[in-house]
C-alpha positions in Angstrom: 11.6 13.2 -27.6 12.0 13.5 -23.8 11.8 10.6 -21.5 9.7 10.6 -18.3 11.9 11.0 -15.2 12.8 7.6 -13.7 11.3 7.1 -10.2 12.0 3.4 -10.0 14.1 0.7 -11.7 11.2 -0.4 -13.8 10.4 3.2 -15.0 14.1 3.6 -15.9 13.8 0.5 -18.1 10.8 2.1 -19.8 7.9 0.5 -18.0 4.6 2.3 -17.9 2.7 2.8 -14.7 0.4 -0.1 -15.7 3.4 -2.3 -16.4 4.8 -1.5 -12.9 1.5 -2.4 -11.3 1.5 -5.7 -13.2 5.1 -6.3 -12.2 4.3 -6.0 -8.5 1.5 -8.5 -8.9 3.5 -11.2 -10.7 6.9 -10.8 -9.0 5.9 -13.1 -6.0 4.5 -15.6 -8.5 7.7 -16.2 -10.5 7.9 -19.9 -11.5 4.1 -20.3 -11.4 2.1 -22.0 -14.2 0.2 -19.9 -16.7 -3.0 -21.3 -15.2 -2.1 -20.1 -11.7 -1.0 -16.7 -13.0 -4.2 -16.3 -15.0 -6.2 -16.9 -11.9 -4.2 -14.4 -9.9 -4.6 -11.7 -12.6 -8.2 -12.6 -13.2 -7.7 -13.2 -16.9 -8.2 -16.2 -19.3 -5.0 -18.4 -19.5 -4.8 -17.6 -23.2 -4.7 -13.9 -22.4 -1.8 -14.0 -19.9 0.8 -13.3 -22.6 -1.2 -10.2 -23.7 -1.5 -9.0 -20.2 2.2 -9.3 -19.6 3.3 -8.2 -23.1 4.9 -4.9 -21.9 7.0 -6.6 -19.3 8.0 -9.4 -21.8 9.1 -6.7 -24.3 11.3 -5.2 -21.5 12.8 -8.6 -20.8 11.5 -8.5 -17.2 9.1 -11.4 -17.7 9.9 -14.6 -19.6 7.3 -17.1 -20.6 9.0 -20.5 -20.8 6.6 -23.3 -21.8 3.7 -23.2 -19.4 5.8 -21.4 -16.7 6.4 -17.7 -16.1 9.8 -16.4 -14.8 9.9 -12.9 -13.3 13.3 -11.2 -12.8 14.1 -9.2 -9.7 14.7 -5.5 -10.2 18.4 -5.9 -9.9 18.5 -8.8 -12.4 16.3 -6.9 -14.8 18.6 -3.8 -14.6 21.8 -5.9 -15.0 20.3 -7.6 -18.1 19.3 -4.3 -19.6 22.7 -2.8 -19.1 24.3 -5.9 -20.8 21.9 -5.5 -23.7 22.7 -1.8 -24.1 26.4 -2.4 -23.8 26.2 -5.0 -26.6 24.1 -2.6 -28.7 26.7 0.2 -28.0 29.5 -2.1 -29.2 27.6 -3.0 -32.3 26.9 0.7 -33.0 30.5 1.6 -32.4 31.7 -1.0 -34.9 29.1 0.1 -37.4 30.1 3.8 -37.0 33.8 2.9 -37.5 32.9 0.9 -40.6 30.9 3.9 -42.0 33.7 6.3 -41.1 36.1 4.3 -43.2 33.9 5.0 -46.2 34.2 8.8 -45.8 37.7 9.0 -47.5 36.3 6.9 -50.3 33.4 9.4 -50.7 35.9 12.2 -50.8 38.1 10.4 -53.3 35.2 9.6 -55.6 34.2 13.3 -55.6 37.7 14.6 -55.9 38.0 16.0 -59.4 40.0 18.9 -60.8 37.8 22.0 -61.1 37.5 23.6 -64.6 40.7 25.4 -65.4 42.8 23.8 -62.7 44.5 21.4 -65.1 44.8 20.9 -68.8 44.7 17.9 -71.2 42.7 15.5 -69.1 42.6 12.0 -70.6 41.3 8.7 -69.2 43.6 6.1 -67.7 44.5 3.2 -69.9 42.7 0.1 -68.7 39.3 -1.6 -68.2 37.3 -2.9 -65.3 35.3 -5.9 -66.5 33.1 -8.8 -65.4 32.2 -12.1 -67.0 33.8 -13.6 -70.0 36.4 -16.4 -70.2 39.3 -15.6 -67.9 41.5 -18.3 -69.4 41.0 -17.1 -72.9 41.7 -13.5 -71.8 44.9 -14.4 -70.1 46.1 -16.7 -72.9 45.6 -13.9 -75.4 47.4 -11.4 -73.3 50.4 -13.7 -72.8 50.6 -14.9 -76.4 50.3 -11.4 -77.9 52.9 -9.8 -75.6 56.6 -10.0 -75.0 58.8 -9.9 -71.9 58.7 -11.6 -68.5 55.6 -13.0 -66.7 55.2 -12.2 -63.0 52.6 -13.9 -60.8 51.4 -13.6 -57.2 49.5 -16.9 -56.8 47.9 -17.2 -53.3 45.4 -19.9 -54.3 46.2 -20.8 -58.0 45.9 -24.5 -57.4 42.2 -24.1 -56.6 41.3 -22.7 -60.0 40.0 -25.1 -62.7 42.1 -23.5 -65.4 45.4 -24.2 -63.6 46.4 -27.1 -65.9 45.7 -25.1 -69.0 47.5 -22.0 -67.7 50.6 -24.1 -67.0 50.7 -25.1 -70.6 50.4 -21.5 -71.7 53.2 -20.4 -69.4 55.3 -23.4 -70.6 55.0 -22.3 -74.2 56.0 -18.8 -73.3 59.1 -20.0 -71.5 60.0 -22.3 -74.5 59.9 -19.2 -76.7 62.6 -17.6 -74.5 60.6 -15.6 -72.0 61.1 -15.8 -68.2 58.3 -16.6 -65.8 58.5 -16.0 -62.0 55.8 -16.8 -59.5 55.4 -16.4 -55.7 53.3 -18.9 -53.8 52.3 -19.0 -50.1 54.2 -21.6 -48.1 51.0 -23.7 -47.5 51.1 -24.6 -51.3 53.9 -27.1 -50.4 51.4 -29.2 -48.6 48.1 -28.3 -50.3 49.3 -28.4 -53.9 52.7 -29.9 -54.4 51.7 -31.3 -57.8 50.8 -27.8 -59.0 54.2 -26.5 -57.9 56.0 -29.4 -59.6 54.2 -28.7 -62.9 55.2 -25.1 -62.9 58.8 -25.9 -62.0 58.9 -28.6 -64.7 57.9 -26.1 -67.4 60.7 -23.8 -66.3 59.0 -21.3 -64.1 61.0 -19.9 -61.2 59.1 -20.5 -58.0 59.5 -18.9 -54.7 57.6 -19.2 -51.4 56.5 -16.6 -48.9 54.5 -16.7 -45.7 51.3 -15.5 -47.3 49.9 -13.4 -50.1 47.0 -10.9 -50.0 45.9 -10.9 -53.6 46.2 -12.4 -57.0 48.3 -10.4 -59.5 49.7 -11.0 -63.0 52.1 -8.6 -64.8 52.7 -9.4 -68.4 55.8 -8.2 -70.2 55.9 -5.0 -68.3 53.0 -3.6 -70.3 49.9 -5.2 -68.8 48.7 -6.1 -65.4 45.7 -8.1 -64.3 44.3 -8.0 -60.7 41.0 -8.4 -58.9 38.9 -5.3 -58.0 38.8 -5.1 -55.1 42.1 -6.8 -54.3 41.8 -10.5 -53.2 41.2 -13.9 -54.8 38.2 -13.1 -57.1 38.2 -13.7 -60.9 35.6 -11.0 -61.5 35.4 -8.0 -61.5 38.9 -7.8 -62.8 41.1 -4.8 -63.6 43.2 -4.9 -66.8 45.8 -2.1 -66.6 48.0 -0.8 -69.4 48.8 2.6 -67.9 52.6 2.7 -67.7 53.1 4.0 -64.2 50.5 1.7 -62.7 52.0 -1.3 -64.4 55.4 -0.2 -63.1 54.1 0.3 -59.6 52.6 -3.2 -59.7 55.9 -4.6 -61.0 57.7 -3.0 -58.0 55.1 -4.6 -55.7 55.8 -8.0 -57.2 59.6 -7.4 -56.8 59.1 -6.6 -53.1 57.4 -10.0 -52.5 60.0 -11.7 -54.7 62.9 -10.4 -52.7 61.2 -11.4 -49.4 60.4 -14.9 -50.7 62.5 -18.1 -50.5 63.7 -19.7 -53.7 62.6 -23.3 -54.4 64.5 -24.8 -57.2 63.9 -28.5 -56.2 60.7 -29.1 -54.3 62.1 -32.4 -53.0 64.5 -30.4 -50.9 61.8 -28.4 -49.3 62.7 -29.3 -45.7 65.3 -26.6 -45.4 62.8 -24.1 -46.9 60.2 -25.1 -44.3 62.8 -24.8 -41.6 63.6 -21.2 -42.7 60.0 -20.3 -42.6 59.4 -21.9 -39.2 62.4 -19.9 -37.8 61.0 -16.7 -39.3 57.7 -17.3 -37.7 59.3 -17.9 -34.3 61.5 -14.8 -34.8 58.4 -12.6 -35.1 56.7 -14.2 -32.1 53.9 -16.0 -34.0 51.7 -18.3 -32.1 51.6 -22.0 -32.9 48.1 -21.8 -34.3 49.1 -19.0 -36.6 52.2 -20.9 -37.8 50.0 -23.9 -38.5 47.7 -21.9 -40.7 50.5 -20.1 -42.5 52.5 -23.3 -43.2 49.5 -25.5 -44.0 50.4 -28.0 -41.3 48.5 -29.4 -38.3 49.1 -27.9 -34.9 50.6 -31.2 -33.7 53.1 -31.2 -36.6 54.1 -27.6 -36.0 54.7 -28.2 -32.3 56.7 -31.4 -33.1 58.9 -29.5 -35.6 59.5 -26.6 -33.2 60.5 -29.1 -30.5 62.9 -30.8 -33.0 64.4 -27.5 -34.0 65.1 -26.5 -30.5 66.8 -29.8 -29.8 68.8 -29.5 -33.0 69.9 -26.0 -32.0 70.5 -26.9 -28.3 68.1 -24.2 -27.2 65.9 -24.2 -24.1 63.7 -21.3 -25.3 62.4 -20.1 -28.6 64.4 -16.9 -28.2 67.6 -18.9 -27.7 66.6 -20.9 -30.8 66.3 -17.7 -32.9 69.7 -16.4 -31.6 71.5 -19.7 -32.4 69.8 -20.0 -35.8 71.0 -16.5 -36.7 74.5 -17.4 -35.5 74.6 -20.4 -37.7 73.4 -18.3 -40.7 70.0 -20.1 -41.0 68.2 -16.8 -41.0 
């Protein structure tokens, strides 16, 4: 649909000829009361809003209580440009979001054509919702063999944590090995939970952060949220060998990057290592505080103390000296 050619600022904003005539009438009356404006327009006071509805919709006239504000043409144009710019940003973000779904659409429809492959069979695993997650995991652990591997970004928040610790403890008592990686903030948010897992014999390590929950059981099963994250349901139970193997490799990557914690009471050196790592990558104080689960004031105090201990004037010098001393 074609627009009429703009012959004025108001017409460019979409005002009709009648709206422009009204605008010229009310512009000198900006700030007047509704009663005065009604008298000038020869309408009832209750009908003023109706008479100016087109200009109100364009954002040129604003009725504020019993007063009417009328924008100058330059103000109206500036406000309109700002609105359109915000709408354009929103549309851009929305289009980017939609574009990100295109590969998913392609992947969902990507199937071998008849005759292209042979012996097609389903993958071994289930996507499920509901049920008792604790019972499911307990059964999987007790009916399996081999090591237990956990990525536990928020385990201490789950109501089943105490019961799971007992299940893992029984598995370790039977001769199995259990390894778990936690985010560093667990040292401050859930020290008791870490102590319990260490006490039952689990090997605990810490890393800056973790993106998802993950459990690999005996090299034969894996349980993870769908989509990845911290949810209990929907959950994906995988038995397909190569997928379980790939998830095991993912765990091992996090395990290698994490810091061992054999005695939580000696965690100060662990925190120092993490703090130096954060400084090494140029993390801001606010980000370090979130990662470590500390207050911003505490982070700044510890950075200051580290720099004094290392005899450094700058964070860069602190990183160099820490590396020289073998702290990194």
